[in-house]
C-alpha positions in Angstrom: -16.7 48.9 -3.5 -16.0 48.2 0.2 -13.9 51.0 2.3 -10.5 49.5 3.0 -10.1 48.8 6.5 -9.9 46.0 9.0 -11.5 42.9 7.2 -12.3 39.2 8.3 -11.4 38.3 4.8 -9.0 39.6 2.1 -8.9 37.9 -1.6 -6.1 39.0 -3.4 -6.7 38.4 -7.0 -9.8 38.6 -8.8 -9.8 36.2 -11.6 -11.8 33.2 -11.8 -10.7 31.7 -8.4 -10.8 35.1 -6.7 -14.1 35.7 -7.7 -15.6 32.3 -7.1 -14.3 32.1 -3.7 -15.5 35.7 -2.9 -19.2 34.2 -4.0 -18.5 31.3 -1.9 -17.5 33.4 1.2 -20.4 36.1 1.1 -23.2 33.9 -0.5 -22.3 30.6 0.7 -21.0 30.9 3.9 -22.8 34.3 5.0 -19.8 36.3 5.5 -21.0 39.7 6.2 -20.2 41.6 2.6 -18.5 44.5 4.4 -16.0 42.2 5.9 -14.7 40.6 2.5 -12.6 42.5 0.0 -11.4 41.3 -3.4 -8.1 43.2 -4.3 -7.5 43.3 -8.0 -5.8 45.8 -10.3 -8.8 45.5 -13.0 -12.2 47.1 -12.5 -14.1 44.1 -13.8 -14.3 40.9 -12.1 -12.5 38.2 -14.1 -11.3 40.8 -16.6 -8.0 38.7 -17.4 -10.2 35.6 -18.1 -12.6 37.6 -20.3 -9.7 39.3 -22.1 -7.8 35.9 -22.8 -10.6 34.0 -24.1 -11.6 36.9 -26.4 -8.2 36.9 -27.7 -8.3 33.3 -28.6 -11.6 33.3 -30.4 -12.9 30.6 -28.0 -16.2 29.3 -28.8 -16.8 26.7 -26.0 -15.2 26.2 -22.8 -13.0 22.9 -22.8 -14.4 21.9 -19.1 -17.9 20.6 -18.5 -20.9 22.7 -17.5 -20.5 21.6 -13.8 -17.5 23.7 -13.9 -18.2 27.4 -13.3 -18.2 30.2 -10.8 -21.7 29.4 -9.0 -22.3 27.6 -5.7 -24.1 24.4 -7.2 -22.8 22.2 -9.7 -25.9 22.2 -11.6 -26.5 26.0 -11.5 -25.2 26.7 -14.9 -27.6 23.9 -16.6 -30.4 25.4 -14.5 -29.6 28.8 -15.7 -29.5 27.8 -19.4 -32.7 26.3 -19.2 -34.4 29.2 -17.4 -32.9 31.3 -20.4 -34.3 29.0 -22.9 -31.0 27.8 -24.1 -31.0 24.3 -25.7 -28.3 22.0 -25.3 -27.9 22.0 -29.1 -26.8 25.7 -29.1 -25.8 26.4 -25.8 -23.5 23.2 -25.1 -21.2 21.0 -27.0 -20.5 17.4 -26.5 -19.2 15.7 -24.7 -19.6 16.3 -21.1 -22.0 19.3 -22.1 -19.2 22.0 -22.4 -20.9 25.5 -22.5 -20.5 28.1 -25.1 -18.3 31.0 -24.2 -21.3 33.3 -24.5 -23.4 31.3 -22.0 -20.5 30.9 -19.5 -20.3 34.5 -19.8 -24.1 35.4 -19.2 -24.1 33.2 -16.2 -21.0 34.8 -14.6 -22.6 38.2 -15.1 -25.7 36.9 -13.4 -23.6 35.6 -10.5 -21.8 38.9 -10.2 -25.0 41.0 -9.8 -27.2 38.5 -7.9 -24.3 37.8 -5.8 -23.3 41.6 -5.1 -19.5 40.7 -6.0 -18.8 44.3 -7.7 -19.4 45.8 -4.5 -16.5 43.6 -2.8 -13.8 44.7 -5.2 -10.9 47.1 -4.6 -8.9 48.2 -7.2 -5.1 47.6 -6.4 -2.2 45.6 -6.2 -0.5 44.0 -3.2 3.2 45.1 -2.4 3.7 43.2 0.7 2.2 41.3 3.5 3.5 41.2 7.1 1.7 40.2 10.7 0.4 42.5 13.4 -0.6 40.4 16.2 -3.5 38.2 14.8 -4.1 40.4 11.7 -2.5 40.1 8.4 -1.5 43.8 7.1 -1.3 44.0 3.1 0.6 46.9 1.9 -0.9 48.0 -1.4 -0.9 50.8 -3.8 -4.2 51.9 -2.2 -2.9 51.9 1.2 -2.8 49.3 4.0 -5.5 46.8 4.5 -5.8 44.5 7.6 -7.5 41.4 7.6 -8.1 38.2 9.6 -7.6 35.8 6.9 -5.8 35.9 3.5 -6.5 34.3 0.3 -3.9 34.6 -2.5 -5.4 33.8 -6.0 -3.2 35.2 -8.2 -2.8 33.5 -11.3 0.0 32.8 -14.1 -0.7 35.9 -16.2 2.2 37.9 -15.0 4.5 34.6 -16.3 4.1 34.3 -19.8 6.7 32.4 -21.9 8.8 34.6 -24.1 11.6 32.8 -26.2 14.9 35.2 -26.4 14.3 35.7 -30.3 10.9 37.1 -29.5 11.8 39.3 -26.9 14.6 40.8 -29.2 12.0 41.1 -31.8 10.0 43.2 -29.2 12.8 45.2 -28.2 13.7 46.3 -31.6 10.0 47.4 -32.3 8.4 44.5 -34.4 4.7 44.0 -34.0 5.1 40.9 -31.4 2.7 39.9 -28.9 1.8 37.2 -26.7 -1.7 36.1 -26.8 -2.3 36.8 -23.4 -0.4 40.4 -23.3 -2.7 42.6 -21.3 -2.3 44.9 -24.3 -2.7 42.8 -27.0 -6.4 42.6 -28.7 -7.1 40.3 -31.6 -8.3 43.3 -33.7 -4.9 44.7 -33.7 -3.9 42.0 -36.4 -6.6 43.3 -38.9 -3.5 45.6 -40.2 -1.6 42.3 -41.0 -1.6 40.3 -44.0 1.1 37.6 -43.1 0.6 36.6 -39.3 2.8 33.9 -37.6 1.2 32.1 -34.7 4.1 30.4 -32.4 2.6 27.5 -30.5 0.3 24.8 -31.1 -2.0 24.4 -27.8 -5.6 25.2 -27.9 -5.2 28.9 -27.7 -2.9 28.9 -30.7 -5.3 26.4 -32.5 -8.6 28.7 -32.0 -6.8 31.7 -32.9 -5.3 30.5 -36.3 -8.5 28.9 -37.1 -10.3 32.3 -36.5 -7.7 34.2 -38.7 -7.8 31.7 -41.7 -11.5 31.8 -41.9 -11.4 35.2 -43.5 -9.4 33.7 -46.2 -8.0 37.0 -47.0 -4.5 36.6 -45.4 -1.6 34.1 -44.8 -1.7 32.4 -41.7 1.4 30.2 -40.8 1.4 28.2 -37.4 4.8 27.6 -36.1 5.2 24.8 -33.4 7.5 22.1 -32.1 5.2 19.1 -32.6 2.2 18.0 -34.5 -1.2 18.5 -33.6 -2.1 16.7 -30.4 -5.7 15.6 -29.1 -6.5 15.2 -25.9 -10.3 15.8 -24.2 -9.1 17.7 -21.3 -5.5 19.2 -20.1 -5.4 16.5 -17.4 -7.4 13.4 -16.8 -10.8 13.8 -15.4 -9.9 11.5 -12.7 -7.9 14.2 -11.0 -11.3 15.9 -9.8 -12.3 13.0 -7.6 -10.9 10.3 -5.4 -9.4 8.0 -8.1 -6.2 10.1 -8.6 -6.6 12.5 -5.5 -6.3 9.9 -2.9 -2.9 8.2 -4.1 -1.8 11.6 -4.9 -2.1 12.8 -1.3 -0.4 9.7 0.1 2.8 10.6 -1.7 4.7 12.7 0.8 7.5 13.6 -1.2 6.8 17.0 -2.9 9.5 16.2 -5.5 7.5 13.1 -6.7 4.2 15.2 -6.5 6.0 17.7 -8.9 6.9 15.0 -11.3 3.4 13.5 -11.3 2.0 17.0 -11.8 4.0 17.6 -14.9 3.5 14.3 -16.2 -0.3 14.3 -15.8 -0.8 17.8 -17.6 -1.7 17.4 -21.4 0.3 20.5 -22.4 0.0 21.9 -25.8 -2.9 19.8 -26.6 -6.7 20.4 -27.9 -10.0 18.8 -28.1 -10.8 17.3 -31.3 -13.6 19.8 -32.1 -10.8 22.5 -32.0 -8.2 20.4 -34.0 -10.8 19.4 -36.9 -11.5 22.8 -38.1 -7.8 23.7 -37.7 -6.5 20.6 -39.8 -9.6 21.6 -42.5 -8.1 25.1 -42.8 -5.0 23.4 -43.5 -6.4 21.1 -46.1 -8.0 24.2 -47.7 -4.8 26.0 -48.2 -6.3 28.9 -45.6 -3.3 28.1 -43.2 0.3 26.4 -43.1 1.7 24.2 -40.2 5.4 24.6 -39.8 6.7 21.9 -37.6 10.0 22.2 -35.5 9.8 25.6 -33.9 11.7 28.8 -34.7 15.3 29.4 -33.9 15.9 32.9 -34.5 14.4 36.1 -36.1 15.6 39.3 -37.6 13.6 42.5 -38.8 14.3 42.9 -42.8 15.0 46.0 -44.6 11.3 46.4 -45.4 10.3 45.9 -41.9 9.0 42.6 -42.6 9.8 39.9 -40.2 12.2 37.1 -41.2 11.9 33.8 -39.0 14.3 31.0 -39.3 12.6 28.0 -38.4 14.6 24.9 -37.0 14.2 22.8 -40.2 16.1 25.4 -42.3 13.1 26.9 -43.8 12.7 30.9 -43.6 9.3 32.3 -43.0 8.7 35.9 -43.9 5.8 37.6 -42.0 4.4 40.8 -41.0 3.4 40.3 -37.3 3.9 37.5 -34.7 2.0 36.3 -31.7 2.9 33.9 -29.3 0.5 31.2 -27.9 3.5 29.8 -25.7 1.8 29.3 -22.9 3.4 30.2 -19.0 6.6 29.7 -17.5 6.5 26.5 -15.2 8.3 28.5 -12.0 6.1 29.6 -9.3 4.4 33.0 -10.1 7.2 35.3 -8.8 5.6 38.6 -8.2 8.2 40.6 -5.9 5.6 41.3 -3.3 5.1 37.5 -2.9 8.9 36.9 -2.7 9.2 39.3 0.0 6.4 38.0 2.1 7.6 34.5 2.0 10.9 35.9 3.7 8.8 38.1 6.2 6.5 35.2 7.4 8.8 32.4 7.2 6.7 30.5 4.6 7.8 27.1 3.3 8.4 26.2 -0.2 9.3 22.8 -2.0 12.4 22.8 -4.2 10.2 23.7 -7.1 9.2 27.0 -5.5 5.7 26.1 -5.0 4.2 26.4 -1.6 3.9 23.7 1.0 0.4 23.9 2.4 -1.7 21.7 4.8 -4.8 19.9 3.6 -6.8 23.1 4.1 -4.4 24.9 1.7 -3.2 27.2 4.5 0.4 28.2 3.6 0.1 29.4 7.1 -2.7 29.9 9.9 -5.3 31.7 8.2 -3.2 32.3 5.1 -4.8 30.3 2.2 -3.3 29.9 -1.2 -5.5 29.0 -4.5 -5.0 28.3 -8.3 -1.3 27.4 -9.3 0.1 27.8 -5.7 -2.0 25.2 -4.4 -1.3 22.4 -7.0 1.1 20.4 -4.8 -2.0 19.9 -2.6 -4.9 19.7 -5.3 -2.9 18.1 -8.3 -3.0 19.3 -11.8 -6.4 20.7 -12.0 -5.6 23.3 -9.4 -5.5 25.9 -11.8 -8.5 25.2 -13.6 -12.0 26.3 -12.9 -12.5 23.0 -11.2 -9.6 23.9 -9.0 -11.3 27.2 -7.9 -14.1 24.6 -6.7 -11.8 22.4 -5.0 -10.5 25.2 -3.0 -13.7 26.4 -2.0 -14.3 22.8 -0.5 -11.3 23.0 1.3 -11.7 26.3 2.8 -15.2 25.2 3.9 -13.8 22.3 5.7 -11.1 24.5 7.4 -14.0 26.8 8.8 -15.7 23.8 10.1 
């Protein structure tokens, strides 16, 4: 880990975006490693990504093989061939989508060969201000000064919790969000009747995994039927077909409407939908359409869910697969920084940035914070790569 001091670059957030951007800076743009730090609350690069994908029981990524954290687009495919990985086992059609195991192995190779472990400093940002030409970041590890900042925090702290689920949790019932830091899939081993609330790709993958054992009741509660889409937004958003017309829209309210309409929320590819529906056909799980209105804890500590079509469902544990809230990631430090630096936000609360993703000179954003400029794919792995290209252009 670098000693915290005056830096050329400080990246806040060490997930997929922060890790890829640190790799680009040090190994793509030849910034000296001792001039770059990734500030992140976890020991490992991409800890949250690894935790969440493990909880969902994902087998293959939804995105193609060209979307990864390496420098060159074909790097993951070349890595697979070098490791003797055939397309039949390591990739799934269409679009050569890599297995999670292969993707993780390639990430590990990038961490080690790129020296990315040495860039990390464990901690959280608390506030950012300016001191002359430098940004001064107050963190729980002390003050850090840097010429340039990239905020690459994700949506992980904005998980969507219905009111009835919050009450269940407050009352001590076994209720988790699938993306909670403290939740691990193995915690469900002690429960016979499990309800998964939400029917997007994450809920479907976890439900299918639990149902395959065949020794428990698995219920999926959702507001809609299974909805199939290959990707979570049209691939045109990765190139000029959609990007050019989007950038021509100067009205940020219209951009927000376009983004919201373009996202295929609550969907899954056919290869995720097929085994889920097969488990239902084999009576390994039950799908309940309409959603949940309320929940109480019964006399025997069971959870009683009142569904919207008048059904009553009794389970032992509840897992929310309800995604994230729509508002801007609202960390208190970010709100105070907006006030301190006079940063501009659109009505939807997201940053107004320039074409290089600068919220202010030398203050860059990535991930969801960049979506009013990059569009609906900003949060994805592809969005990290788009961000890197924009920052490269900013540096000339």
